[in-house]
C-alpha positions as CSV (number, residue, x, y, z in Angstrom):
1,M,0.1,0.0,-0.1
2,S,1.3,3.4,-0.9
3,L,0.6,6.5,0.8
4,S,0.6,10.6,-0.4
5,D,0.1,13.6,1.7
6,G,0.7,16.0,-1.1
7,G,-1.6,16.7,-4.0
8,G,-1.0,15.2,-7.4
9,Y,2.6,14.1,-7.5
10,G,2.4,13.1,-11.4
11,G,-1.1,13.5,-11.3
12,E,-1.7,10.6,-9.5
13,P,-1.6,10.3,-5.8
14,G,-2.7,7.0,-4.5
15,G,-2.5,3.8,-2.4
16,P,-1.2,0.5,-3.7
17,D,-1.6,1.4,-7.1
18,T,-3.5,-0.3,-10.0
19,G,0.0,-2.1,-10.7
20,G,-1.2,-4.6,-7.4
21,Q,-2.5,-7.2,-9.7
22,T,1.2,-9.0,-10.4
23,R,1.1,-12.2,-9.5
24,T,1.0,-15.1,-11.9
25,R,0.3,-18.6,-10.6
26,L,-1.9,-19.9,-7.6
27,P,-0.7,-22.4,-5.3
28,D,-1.2,-26.3,-5.5
29,G,-3.9,-27.2,-2.9
30,G,-4.0,-25.5,0.2
31,G,-7.7,-24.4,-0.2
32,D,-7.3,-21.0,1.0
33,T,-8.7,-17.8,-1.0
34,Y,-5.5,-18.3,-3.5
35,G,-7.4,-21.0,-5.1
36,S,-6.0,-24.5,-6.0
37,G,-4.0,-25.9,-8.7
38,R,-1.3,-23.9,-10.9
39,R,-2.7,-21.9,-13.4
40,P,-1.2,-19.3,-15.6
41,R,-1.7,-15.7,-15.3
42,T,-4.9,-15.8,-17.4
43,G,-6.7,-17.9,-15.2
44,F,-6.7,-15.2,-12.3
45,S,-10.0,-15.0,-11.5
46,S,-11.9,-11.9,-12.5
47,R,-13.7,-11.7,-9.1
48,N,-10.4,-11.5,-7.5
49,L,-9.3,-9.0,-10.0
50,I,-12.4,-6.8,-9.4
51,T,-11.9,-7.2,-5.5
52,V,-8.2,-6.1,-5.7
53,V,-9.1,-2.9,-8.1
54,G,-11.7,-2.5,-5.7
55,V,-9.3,-1.9,-2.8
56,V,-6.9,-0.1,-4.6
57,V,-9.7,2.2,-5.7
58,L,-10.7,3.0,-2.1
59,L,-7.1,3.5,-1.2
60,I,-6.6,6.1,-3.7
61,A,-9.9,7.9,-2.8
62,A,-8.8,8.1,1.2
63,I,-5.5,9.4,-0.3
64,A,-6.8,11.8,-2.5
65,F,-8.9,13.3,0.4
66,A,-6.0,13.6,2.9
67,N,-4.6,15.4,-0.3
68,R,-6.9,18.4,-0.7
69,G,-5.2,21.4,0.1
70,G,-1.9,19.8,0.0
71,D,1.6,20.6,-2.2
72,G,2.7,17.1,-3.0
73,Q,6.0,18.5,-4.4
74,G,6.7,21.5,-2.5
75,T,9.2,24.2,-3.4
76,S,12.8,23.8,-3.4
77,D,15.6,26.4,-4.6
78,G,18.2,23.8,-4.5
79,T,20.4,22.5,-7.5
80,A,18.5,19.7,-9.7
81,K,20.2,16.4,-9.8
82,D,21.1,14.8,-13.1
83,A,20.2,10.9,-12.7
84,E,23.3,10.1,-14.6
85,A,25.3,12.0,-12.3
86,Q,24.5,9.9,-9.1
87,S,26.0,6.5,-8.6
88,T,23.6,3.5,-7.7
89,A,26.3,1.8,-5.5
90,P,25.5,2.1,-1.7
91,T,28.0,4.6,0.3
92,G,29.1,2.3,2.8
93,T,28.1,4.7,5.5
94,K,26.0,3.4,8.6
95,P,22.7,5.9,8.4
96,V,22.0,6.2,12.0
97,E,23.1,5.3,15.5
98,G,19.5,4.9,17.0
99,K,15.9,4.0,16.8
100,N,12.9,6.1,17.8
101,G,10.0,3.7,18.6
102,G,11.2,1.5,15.5
103,I,11.9,4.3,13.0
104,A,15.5,5.2,12.3
105,T,16.6,8.7,13.6
106,G,19.7,11.0,13.7
107,F,20.2,11.0,10.2
108,A,23.4,13.1,9.1
109,K,22.9,16.3,7.6
110,T,24.5,15.4,4.1
111,E,23.1,13.7,0.8
112,Q,23.5,10.2,1.9
113,G,21.7,11.1,5.4
114,A,18.5,12.6,3.4
115,Q,18.5,9.6,1.3
116,S,18.5,7.0,4.2
117,A,15.8,9.1,5.9
118,A,13.6,9.1,2.9
119,A,14.1,5.7,2.1
120,N,13.1,4.7,5.9
121,Y,10.3,7.2,6.0
122,A,8.9,5.7,3.0
123,V,8.5,2.5,4.8
124,A,6.9,3.9,7.8
125,L,4.5,5.6,5.8
126,V,3.6,2.8,3.8
127,S,2.9,0.4,6.6
128,A,0.2,-1.4,8.0
129,D,0.6,0.7,11.4
130,I,-0.7,3.7,9.3
131,L,-4.4,2.2,9.6
132,K,-4.2,1.9,13.1
133,P,-5.1,5.3,14.9
134,T,-2.5,4.6,17.8
135,E,0.6,3.8,15.6
136,R,-0.5,6.5,13.0
137,H,-0.3,8.9,15.2
138,A,3.0,7.9,16.7
139,I,4.3,7.8,12.9
140,V,3.1,11.3,12.1
141,Q,4.6,12.2,15.2
142,K,8.1,10.7,14.6
143,V,8.6,11.5,10.9
144,F,6.8,15.2,10.4
145,V,8.2,18.3,11.0
146,P,6.3,19.7,14.2
147,A,4.8,22.3,12.1
148,K,2.9,19.6,9.9
149,V,2.2,16.9,12.7
150,G,-1.3,18.5,13.6
151,E,-2.4,18.9,9.6
152,M,-1.3,15.6,8.8
153,Q,-2.7,13.5,11.8
154,G,-5.9,15.3,10.9
155,K,-6.1,14.4,7.3
156,L,-4.9,10.9,7.8
157,D,-7.6,10.4,10.4
158,Q,-10.1,11.8,8.1
159,A,-9.0,10.0,5.3
160,Y,-8.7,6.4,7.2
161,S,-12.1,6.8,9.2
162,T,-14.2,3.7,10.3
163,D,-16.0,3.6,7.4
164,F,-13.2,3.2,5.1
165,L,-11.4,0.9,7.5
166,A,-14.7,-1.5,7.4
167,K,-14.3,-1.5,3.5
168,L,-10.9,-3.3,3.9
169,G,-12.4,-5.7,6.1
170,L,-10.7,-4.1,9.2
171,D,-12.0,-2.8,12.5
172,A,-12.2,0.6,14.2
173,K,-8.4,-0.1,15.2
174,G,-7.3,-1.3,12.0
175,N,-7.4,-4.9,12.8
176,A,-8.2,-7.7,10.5
177,A,-11.0,-10.2,11.4
178,Q,-9.5,-13.1,13.6
179,G,-7.7,-15.7,11.8
180,M,-6.7,-13.1,9.1
181,T,-3.6,-10.9,8.8
182,Y,-3.5,-7.3,7.1
183,I,-0.5,-6.9,5.2
184,S,1.1,-4.0,3.9
185,R,5.0,-3.9,3.8
186,T,7.2,-1.6,1.4
187,V,10.8,-2.4,0.2
188,P,13.2,0.7,-0.9
189,V,14.6,-0.3,-4.0
190,G,16.7,2.7,-4.8
191,T,16.9,6.5,-3.9
192,K,17.5,9.3,-5.7
193,V,17.9,13.0,-5.0
194,A,16.1,15.5,-7.0
195,S,17.6,18.5,-5.2
196,F,19.5,19.7,-2.1
197,K,20.1,22.7,-0.4
198,G,21.0,23.7,3.1
199,D,18.0,22.5,5.1
200,T,16.0,21.2,2.2
201,A,15.8,18.0,0.2
202,Q,13.8,16.8,-2.6
203,L,14.2,13.1,-3.0
204,E,12.5,10.0,-4.9
205,V,12.4,6.3,-3.4
206,W,11.6,3.7,-5.9
207,C,9.8,0.9,-3.9
208,T,8.2,-2.4,-4.2
209,G,5.7,-3.8,-1.8
210,L,2.9,-6.2,-0.8
211,F,-0.2,-5.2,0.6
212,G,-3.6,-7.2,1.4
213,T,-5.0,-9.6,3.9
214,A,-3.9,-13.2,4.2
215,G,-6.0,-15.9,5.4
216,A,-8.4,-18.7,4.7
217,S,-11.4,-16.5,4.0
218,S,-9.9,-13.6,2.6
219,T,-11.7,-11.9,-0.5
220,T,-8.3,-9.4,-0.9
221,P,-5.5,-11.6,-1.1
222,V,-2.2,-10.1,-0.7
223,T,-0.4,-9.0,-4.0
224,S,2.6,-6.9,-4.9
225,D,2.9,-3.2,-6.4
226,W,5.5,-1.2,-7.6
227,F,5.6,3.0,-7.0
228,T,7.8,5.7,-6.7
229,M,7.5,7.8,-3.4
230,H,8.6,11.8,-3.6
231,L,9.6,13.3,-0.3
232,E,10.1,16.7,0.3
233,L,12.5,16.8,3.6
234,R,13.4,19.6,6.0
235,W,15.9,19.6,8.4
236,A,14.3,20.0,12.0
237,D,15.2,19.7,15.5
238,G,18.6,17.8,14.3
239,D,17.3,15.7,12.3
240,W,15.5,15.3,8.6
241,K,11.9,15.4,8.8
242,V,9.3,14.9,6.4
243,Q,7.6,18.3,4.9
244,S,5.2,16.6,2.3
245,F,5.2,13.3,0.6
246,A,3.2,12.1,-2.7
247,Q,3.5,8.8,-4.7
248,K,3.6,7.8,-8.2
249,E,3.1,4.2,-10.4
250,G,6.0,2.1,-11.2
251,P,8.4,1.9,-12.7
252,A,7.3,-1.6,-12.8
253,P,9.2,-4.6,-14.1
254,V,7.7,-7.4,-16.2
255,N,6.1,-10.1,-13.8
256,G,8.0,-13.0,-12.8
257,D,6.6,-16.9,-13.3
258,N,6.8,-17.3,-9.3
259,K,4.5,-20.1,-8.0
260,T,2.2,-18.0,-5.5
261,S,2.6,-18.9,-2.0
262,G,-0.8,-20.0,0.2
263,A,-2.1,-17.4,2.8
264,D,-0.6,-19.0,5.7
265,Q,3.1,-19.0,4.3
266,I,2.5,-15.5,3.5
267,A,1.3,-14.5,6.8
268,K,4.1,-16.3,8.6
269,A,6.8,-14.8,6.4
270,V,5.6,-11.2,7.3
271,N,5.5,-11.9,11.0
272,Q,8.9,-14.3,11.2
273,Y,11.0,-11.9,9.0
274,G,11.6,-8.4,10.4
275,G,12.4,-5.5,8.5
276,F,15.6,-3.3,8.0
277,T,16.9,0.1,8.4
278,Y,18.0,1.4,5.3
279,A,20.8,3.2,4.4
280,R,21.9,4.8,1.1
């Protein structure tokens, strides 16, 4: 699932975009919502396709609601960076010394530090916790500049209302029904500096991720997506913080011919395999 607080980055703010329907095979047996037997992509049921598209539309609508009146890309008088001028190799520099509630903090006031901050904030802003009121408020407090905290908390609370969560099959606290696991995990693939000057930085984070509900009776099986997040960061209180953010679809590669795992396997994997602190 992907988010945006700024209106119209690339004209397309949104959640787990229309690139979400990416799986090509269904598992052998298992008897869960992912189906049985191995079938080519053309066998992906229209019912599942329509359901996934429906969830995507809901998420995009909620984010668009939160975007009203925002400025997705912000402004910057920094120097634009040519993509060819930046190395794709990691710097090898340790990003931070500590974390605040699981979110990395204390990034260096450098381009490398800003890129590391953007990657880690992308993970937090597109997590399952962003749908849970208590956890969402904590994330907003930790990653946004102080002047934006109240505004963003209000916008996201309105966007992820009880009615909206119910449409995703979640209760008022953002939890899935008993025996089900709602999943939204983001993996940054790379970062790029669009501009950097003084106390401000504009960055892009190319991401892949997975979202949906894992469970035997799920009508929204976990699928994957590719998206790019644009974040405007500002130096505040001795660290990089988010001033605004937005999202656009892709770039997405050709789908692999992987055999789809069962719902139980996906839920266990998400619970058993921890995330990372990302560094540029």
